[in-house]
N, C-alpha and C positions, 0 to 999 in steps of 0.2 A: 973370805970375800967372794971367791969364785963360786962357791956353793950357793951363796945368797943370790948372786947374779943369775945363776942357772935356774934357781927356783922362781925368781921374779919373771924371767923371760918365758919360762914354761907356763906360769900362771897367766901372763899377758896373752899368749897365743891360745890358751884355753878359753879365755873370756872374750877376746877380740878377734875379729876376722881380718885377714890381710887385705881384703877388699871392702872393709867396713865403710870407708868413705863413699865408695860408689853406691853401695846398698842404701846408706843413709840419704844420699842425694836423690836416689830414685823415690824413696819413701817421702822425702820433702816435696818432690815434684807432684806426686799423687795427692798428698794431703793438703799442701799449701798452694803450690803453683797453679794447679788446674783451676781451683776456685778463683784465684787472682786473675788468671787469663780470661775466664768467663766474665768476671766483674768489669774488666777493661772493655768488653764487647757486649755489655748487658742489654742495652736498648737498641733495637733496629727499627728504623723508620723508613718504609718504602716511599719512593717519590710518586709512584702511581698507585692510588688507592681507589676502592669502589666509590662510585658517585654519591651514594647515600651516606658515606662516612665522612665526618669532618676531620677526624684524626684516627690514625691506625698505627699501633705500635706492636712489635713482637718483642717479648722480653724473655731472656734466659734467666731462670730463677736459681737453679742449682745444678751441680754436676757431681757425679760419683762413678766409681768403678766397682766391679765385682771380682770374685776370684775367677781364674781361667776356666773356661767352659768350652765344650765342643757341641755343635749341633750336627747330628747324624743325618743321613739321607731321608730317613723316615720322619724327621722333625723333632726327634727326642733330644733333650739336652742333658748333659752330665759333666762332672768334673773331668779335667784332663791333667795328666802329670807329664813332666818333661820327657821321660823315657818314651812315652807314646808319640809325642810330637817329633822326637828324633827319628823313630822307626817309621812313622807314617808320613814323613816329610811335611809336617804341619807347622803352623806358627803358634807358639805358646803365648796366647794372648787372652785378654779378658774384655768383655763388652763395656763400653763407656756410655752412660745414660745421662740425659739432661731433662730437666723439667722446664717446659716452654709454655708461656701463656700469651694470649693475644688480648690487647687492650683497645677497644673500640670506643671512641669519644670519651676517653678516660675511665671506662668501665671494663673490668676484667670479664671477658666472655668465655674463654676456653683455656683449659689447662691440660697439657698432654705430657706424659712421660714417654720419651722415645729414645731409641738407641742412635747415636751419631757415628758410631764406628767401633773398631777394636783396637786396643792398645797392647803392644808387645810387653810382656811382664818379665822383669829381671828375676832370675832364680835366687832364692833365699831372701827376697824382699818381703815386706808385710803382706803384699798382694799375692804372693806365690803360694801354691798349695803345699809346698815343702817347708813353709815358715815354721820355725821352732820344732821341726820333726826330730825325734831322737835317732840315734845311730841305727837302732834296730828297724825303725820305720823307714829310714832312708834305704837300707838294704832291701827291705820288702818292696819298696817302690822302684827298685832297679838302679838306685843312685850310688855313687861312690861316697861314703860318709866323709871322706877327706876333701871332697870337691868344694872349693870356697864359694861357688856361685858368682854373682856379680856380672853375668852375661845374659844374652837373650837367645831364643831359638826362633829363627826365621826360615820358614819352608824346610825345616829339618836340619838346618845348618846353624852351628853355634857361632854367634856374632858378639863381638865386644865393642863397646863405644870407647874410643880413645880419649883420655883427658886432654884438653886443649889449654895451653898456656897463653895468656894474653895480658896486655897492659891493663892496669886497674882503671875502671871507668869512674867518672865523677871526681877525678883528682887531677889538679893541674900540675904538670911536670914541665919544668923550665930547662931547656937545653940550649946549647950554643948553635946558632944558625950560621949562614954563610957570612953575613956582615955584622949582625947583632944577635942578641938572645931572642928566643921564641918560647912562649908558653903554650903548651898543648893540653887540651882537655877533651875527653870523650864523654859527653853527657848522655846517660842511658836511662830511658824510661820506657818500660814495656817493649814494644818492637822498635822504638826509636833508638838509634845510636848516632848522635850528631857530633862531628868533630868541631871544636872551637880552637881558633889560633889567635893568641894575643901577641902583637909585635909592636915595635916602636919605629916610626919612620925617621928619616934623616932630619926632619923638621922638629923632632922631639915629641910628636903627637902619638898617643897610644891608639892602635887600631885593633878592632876585633872582627874576625871573619867566622861565619857559621853558615852551614848549608850553602844556599846560593847567594847569601848576603855577604858581600866581600868588602873588607876594609872600611868598616864604619867606626868613626872616632868613639872611643870608649866613654868619654865624658858626655857625648850626645846621647848615647844609650842609657847612661845613668840618669840623665835628666828625663828621657822618654819614659823611664820606669818609675818616675815620681819623686826622685831625690833632686830638688831644684836649687836649694841654697848652696852657694859656693863654700860657705863656712861649714855646712853639714857634710859636704862631699870631702873636704879636707880632713874633718874629724873622723869620718868613717874609713878613710885611707889610713890615717894614723893619728891617734889622740895624743901621742907623746911628742911628736916632732912634725915640722912642716917640711915637705919635700918640694924643692924648686921645680922638679919635673912635672908635678901636678899643677903648680901655679901656671906654668906655660900653657898647659892644656886648658885650664879654666879661663885664662885670658883670651885664648884663641876663639872660644865659643861663648864669650860674655854676652853676645847679643841674644842668645837663646834664653828667654826668660820663663816660658811656660812649657808644660808637658806637651801641649798641642803643637807648639812650634817645633819642639824636638822630634816628635813623631812625624810631622810634615817634612822636616829636613831629611829624615831617614827615608821616607817614601820617595822623595824626589831623587835621592842618591841611588836608590836601588831600581829606579825606573818605573815606578807606579804612576801612571799619567791620567787616571780617571778624575772624576769630580772630587772635591775636597773631602766630603763625608765618606765616600767609598774608599778613597785613598787612606784616610786615617784608620778606618775600620780594618782594611786589609793589612796594614802595617802593624796594628795592635794584635791582630790574629797571629802574624808571623812572630812577633816578640813573645807572645804567650806560649805558642806551640813549640817553637824551634830554638828559642834562646834559653839555655840552661834548663831544659824540661825536667831534669831530675829534681829541681827545687819546687816544681809545681807548674801547672798550666792554667791556673785561674788568675783572675784580675788581682786578687788579694796577695798573690805570691810575687808580684812585680817588685815590691820594695825589698824583699829578701834577695832577689836577683841583683838589685842595685848594690846592696851591702856586699855581696860576694864579688861583684866586679871591682869594687873599691879594694877589697882584700887581695884580689888577683894582681891589681896594679901595684899595691904595696910590696908584694912578694917579688914581682918582676924588678922593681926599683932596687930592693935590697940585694938581689942577685947581681944586678948590673953594677952596683956600688962595691961588690966584693964582700959584703957582710954576710951573705948566705951562699952556700955552694950550689952549683947546678945539680939537678936531680940525676941520679944514677938509674937509668931505665932497666938495668940488669939486676938491681937490688930486688930481692924477693918481696920486700914490703910494697913495691910498686907493681907487682904482678898478681894476677888472679888465675885460679884454675877453673876451667869449665868442666865440671864432672858430668857423668851421663845424665843426671837429672836436669842440669842446666841446658845441656844440648837438646834433650827431648822437649824442654819448655820452649826453646827457640823454634823447634820444628812444629810443635803444636800451635804456637802463637801465629805463625805464618799460615798454617793450613786451616785454622778456625776462621781466618778472614776469607779464605777461598770458599769455605763452606757457607759463610754468610752471603758472599756475592752470588753463589749458586742459588741459595734460598731466596734472595731478592729477585733474581732473574725468573725463577719458577713462579713466585708470587705475582710479579707484574705481568707475566705472560698469561696467567689464568685470569687476572683482572681485566686484561684487554679483551678477553673473550666474553666478558660480561658476567663472569661467575665470581663467587666469593670463596677463595681457597681456604682449605683447612690446613692446620700445621703439619699433620701426618703426611700430607701429599707433597709438601714443598721441601721436606728435608730428605736428602739422599744419604743414607748411612755408608754406602760403599765408597763414596768420594774421599772422605777423610782416611778411611782404612787403607785404600790403595796407595795414597800419597805417602803415608807414614811407612807402610811396608816397603814401598819402592826406595825411599831414602835409606832405610835400614839394610835393605838387600844390596844396594849398589855402593853405599858409602858417600853418595853425593848429598851434601847438606845445604841448608839455607846459607846465603852469603857467598855462594860459589865455592865453598870448601869441599875438598875431596878426601877420601880415605878415612873418614871419621868412624865409619863402621867397618870392622875387619873380621875376617874369619879367624877364630881363635886357634892358636898354635898348640897342638897336643902332642908334640914330640916327646916331652917328658913333663913331669909335674912342675919343675922349676921354671921351664919355659912358659908354661901356662900362667903361673903366678906373675912372671915377668911381664907377659903380654897384658894381663889385667891391670898392671900398675903403670903402664906406659904413659908418658906425657910428651906431647908434640908441640913445637913452636909453629906459629903461622908464618914465620919468615921463609923466604924462598931458599931452597937448598942450592940453587945455582949461584947465588950471590955470596960474597965473602963474609960479611957480618962477623968479623973476628971477635969483637967484644961479646956478642950474644952467644958465641960458641964456647967461650972460655968458662972455666970453673969459677964460680963466685963464692966468696966466704959464706954468704947467706944460704947457700945450698946445703950446708952442713946439717945433717939430721933430717933434711927434707927430701933431697934427691941423692941417688946413688952416685958417688964420684967416679965410679969405674965403668958402669954399664952404659955405654953409648956406642953406636956403630962407627966403624972407620969409614972414611970417604966423605962424600958430599953432605951426608946427614950428621956428621960428628957435632955434638953439642946442641943440635936442634931436636934430636930425639933422645929423650932421657927416661929415667924410671924413678918412681917414688921409692924412698927408703922403706924397708919392711915395717919400721915402727912409726912411719909418718902418718899423721891423721889430718884430714881436711875439714875445717869447721864450716858449717853452713851459715848463710846470711842471717843476721839477727835483726829483729825489729828495733829501729832506732829509738822509738818512743819508750820501749821497755828499758833500754840502756840509760836514757835520760832520767827516767823515773827512779831507777836504782841509784844513779849518781846524786839525785836530789835528796833521796833518803839518807845518803851518806854525808849530806851537808853542802852540796854544790849550790852556788848562787849564780843565777843567770844575769849577766850585765849586758844591757843593750844601749 
């Protein structure tokens, strides 16, 4: 048995990299996340346009990266390898290009391929010049053939992006509050991450709070989203049994008969005091954009939001009745790891918006002078590069997080591997958080039970197990399609 185990482990490490999850996440970022981020910001409409134009749009058509290159002082371009970047104190990065077109009066006038910046490249990823290099080739390029990769070179310094452990988004977790239970959900869509809190008042009414919208009765929200009949609401909360808790809520708001009445009630509650048409429009926009945005932000998605609110109430009631347990926040089913690819996606998503704002400012400034600007003139490629390099050099990330990018520890090989596998919790080291620091049964096989520092960081700084793998996000439509092929029937 021991000989079989040894052969299997040896084969595993021959075929798999210790930092395979990090490399895979970076590949996913370049291949899938970059186009998705561009799609989120596809159309740009300036507010100030040339007088002779009825409509002017700037559209991002596609985005791609190339392999790492260096431009010398004489203007010549060539491939760069990591050893040269280390020795010459350079950043091992590749150019990022986009195809941009301008549409005047719904007619495409100009299409330009332009560089918007440089992206640091992870060693041994598909974008790296060392990808799939043999042992002999690595030695010829001045690399250690046993080096696992999975890190970046910024200004000649080797930097590693630390995996960040966080609560799962788009999933309601019910916990015990000070007086009653509380349901918490972080709805995540693109750059939005909106906290939602479902709670029950002393009067038995369910209230939902999200963004700046505080304590709106859940039943009024359900009616505002288009689910109006009391019988339908009861059925969507539970088809098997009737809950008295829901009847109390329905009776309280029995006077609200139409969707318009419900929207107007919410508008007055949150302090929108304009004319009725404007009031309704603004409230509908808030409901579409900020209420459960992960389910969609279109008018057609409202009914799905109503169904989900009904299911959230049902779950809350079952927990309050003692038929379901409260959620364990430390269970690894309720956690997600933000790997380097996810962290770079967050950084790129914020900085592409900065680039768009700068582009709009340059466009409108030129228009005010009475000229028609070309795309090449209004895009500054150094802006995106400098902001990404700055975050990776200092470790200060979006959302006020610090220490995300760290200088890799090279005291010995084991310490290097340990640093590349590190996982940090966003919880403060100065607070007690006893439960979060404890070893949990679900850590088995995922996190090392021994390797954690002594002192204030104990249990908050952990390491992935050697055989642990982190799966990437999967398209839900593909999963549903596979389940339907296996005989799944959808009941609505």
